[in-house]
Every structure is written in structure tokens, then in C-alpha cells.
N, C-alpha and C positions, 0 to 999 in steps of 0.2 A: 897248277896246270891251267893255261889259258886255252879256251876252246872257241874257235871261230867256225860258224856255220854259214855256208853260202848256198844260194840257189839263184837260178836265172829268174829275172823278173817275169818272163812269160810263163814259167812254171808256177810261180806264185799266183799269178792271175788265173791260171788253169785250176789250181788247187782251190782257190776261193770260189770259182764258178761251180766246181763240183760240190763243194761243201755247202753251198747255198741252195742246191736242189732240194725240193721237198721230198719227204719219205712218207710212206703210208702211216707209220706209227712212231718212228723215232723223231724226236724234236730237234736233233742235230745229226750231222754226218761226220765220218772220220775217214781217214785214208792212211797210207804208209808211204814214206819216202825211202827209196833205195839210195844209198850213199857210198861214195868212195871216200877214203881216209888217207891223210898224209900226216905223218908225225914229224915234228921238229923238236929241237932240244927241250923247250918248255912250252911248246904250243901244239895243239891238235887242230888240224884243218879238216872239216867235214864238208864235202861237196855233194849236194843233192843231185842225183843223176836221172831219177825217173820217179814219177808219181803213180802209185798203185790205187786204183779205185776199189772200194769195197762194194761188191754186188749187193743189191737190196736183199736178196734172200739170205745174206750172211749177218744180218742184224737180228738181235734178240729183242723180242717185245718184252721189255721190263721198264715200267714207268718210274722206277726209283732213280733213274739217270737219264740224261738227254739221249744217250745211245750206248749200246753194248754190241760187241761183235762176237760171233760164235767161234768155235774151235777150228772150223774150216778156214776162216780168215787168218787165224793165228798160225795154223799148220802151214798154210801156203807161204806165209812170210818167213817162218823158220826154215822151210825147205829152200826158199830162194836164197836166204843168207848163207846156208850151208853150201849149196851148189855153186853159188857165184862169189863167195867170200866177200860179202858186202854188209855194211852196217844198215840197220833199219831204224827209222825214226817214225813213230806214230805221230799224226798231225790232225788237229781239228781246229775249228773256227769259233771264236766268241764274237757275236754280232754287235760290235761297237768300234769306235775309233779310239786310238790311244793305246798305251801299253797294256796288253792283257796279262792276266795272272791265272795260274791253275786253281781250279776249285779243290776242295777237300776230296771230293770223289775222284778227280783227275790225279791228285797226288797219291791217294790210296791205291787206286787200280794200276797206275803205271808202275808203282813200286813193286807190284806183284808180277806183272807180265814182262816188263822190259828186261829184267835179269834173266828171263828164260832164254833169251837169245845167246847167252854165254854158253848154253849147253851145246850149241851148234857152231858158234864162232867165238870162242872164249878170248881171242886176242884182239877183238874189235870193240869199239865203243858203240852203244846203241842209246836211244833216248826218245824224247817226246817234245813236240813243238806245239804251241798254241798261237794261232794267228788272230789278229783283229783286222779290221778293214785296211789299216795302214802300219801296223807294227806287229812285233812277234816277240815271244818269250820261249825259252826252252831249257830243258834239263838233259843232262848227259851222264850215263853210267859208262865208265871205262874200266879196263881190266885191273888197274892198280888202285881204283877207288874203292873205298869202303861203302860210300853212299853216293847218291846222285849229286852232281854239282850244277850250278846255274851256268849256262852258256854265256860266255863273256861278250861275244859279238855275233850278231845275226845280220847278214847283208844280202841284198838281191842285186844281181848284176844284169844290166840292160843298157839302154843308151846312157843311163846314169847309174852310178853305184849308190844304193840307198841303204843307210843304216836303219834296220827295222827294230833292233833291240839289243839287249845286253846290258852289262853293268855300266853306269855312268862314268 
């Protein structure tokens, strides 16, 4: 299955601006992208439609990771997915240029919470994206998959179409 994730360039810049804001105790921020989905024969197109900011009071003070979110943040996104029948992608930023990769903590935690979205929208893909200042990398869980797969293409659309990441 080929997976193509698209977002508007202005949304990518909005996300980066939010994720760069300082927090009282978390060393990084996170958010969620609400997404529309289109299936083709052997391709899945995921279109980011809205960015959800996580309020400061929904971060958990836990120095074992850059940031953790609480059950209110997760419950809100699960409810949104159920009510609006949309895919949800967790997103965060690594502060460098070049192709980012998920940390071991990112991989472990996302494998635990992303499949929870199938309890409310089992027919939709869900996943996680990590941005750098100029690139992106992502993983996607979709209903027929046993495990998460890497997203093949990530692009931003604005005055120019920019390839941010994916398989070479």
C-alpha cells in the first residue's frame, strides 16, 4: 500500500510555530492533525484539514520524555474522530533540518495510543508525523495492516509543492 500524506504549506508553518512555543515543564510540544482520507486501488491519500493545539494544562509533567499528553487530550481527539469520521495524526517537531526519525520513545508510545482510534473509527487510517524544520517523516496504521507502515510520500502544497519526506 502506498501512502501519500498532504498538508497545506501554511498549515505546516502554523504547526511549526505552535510546536516551537516554550512550555513551563515540557521540553517539546505536540498536536494532532485532523485528516480526510481518499482510497484508490493501491494508494491511500491522507489530507490534513485542521491542526489541533494541545492546551498547556493537558501536558503531563514527566521528565522521562520531552512531553506527554493526558487523557483529556486523547479523549477529545477520539471523540472528534468518532463524531466527524476523520483520521487523526499525532504530530511533533524535532529541532533540526534534514529528514527526522522517530525516537524509541516515539515508536513505543505511538504503537500504544494510535491503534486506540480504531475503537471509534475502525475503517480509517491513523498515525503519527514528526517534522524537522524542512522535512517530515511519518507512520500510518490502517485497517488492513498488521503493523504501522512508513508513509511513502509527504508533501506540502502552497505556491510550490514541496516533497518533505517519504521513501526515496
